[in-house]
N, C-alpha and C positions, 0 to 999 in steps of 0.2 A: 504494500500500500504506500503510495507516494505521499509526500508531505502536504501537497495542496489538497488532496482528498481528506486527509486527517484534519486539516484546518477547516475545511468545509463542514465536516461532521461536528467538530467542536463548536463552530459558530452556530450551526443549526440547534445543537443541544442548549446552548446558552440562550438563544432566542426563544426556544420553547419554554425554558425555565422563566424567562422574563415575562412571557405572555401569561403563563400560569400564575405568576405572582401578581400581575396587574388584574387578572380576572378575580383572584381572591380578594384583593384590595377593593375592587369595585363592588363585589358582593357584600363585603363587610360594611362599606360605607353606605350602601343602599339599606342594609338591615338596620344600621344605626339611624339613618334618616327616617325609616319606617317606624322605629320605636319612638322617635321624638315627635313625629307628626302622625299619631295614631288615628286622628279624626278622619283623615283622608282615606285610610285603608280599612275603615270599619265596615263598609258596604261589601258584602260577600256575594251578592247576587250577580250572576253573569248575564242575566236577562236585561236587555235595554229598557230604559224607562218608558220609551214610546210604546213598546209592546205591552208593558204592564198597564199603561194608561188606556190603550185601545181595548184591551181585554176587559178592564174594569168598566169602560163605557158600554161595551157590548153586553156585559153581564147585567148592567142596570137597565138596558133596553130590553133584553131578552133573558129572562131568568133561567132558561134552559140552555144557555150558551155553552156551558161546560159539557153537557150531554151531546150537543152538536159537534163539539170538537172531538170527543171520544168516538162518537158514532152512535147509531141506534142500538141500545142495549136490549130492548125488548123484542 
């Protein structure tokens, strides 16, 4: 194995280590930010607000809206 190939492998290993270090630091800083600003991250629903609002409106207009979404059970 010649010297330039060894040097390339060494540089690649160092760059991977640096990338992993930056990724860990970024994750740590995000977790600290999330702990400091908990109010932003309290919402756990993944359903958009517009969908929830339209479903609530259709349920108030049609009380059997959930049955229509699931299908005819009877």
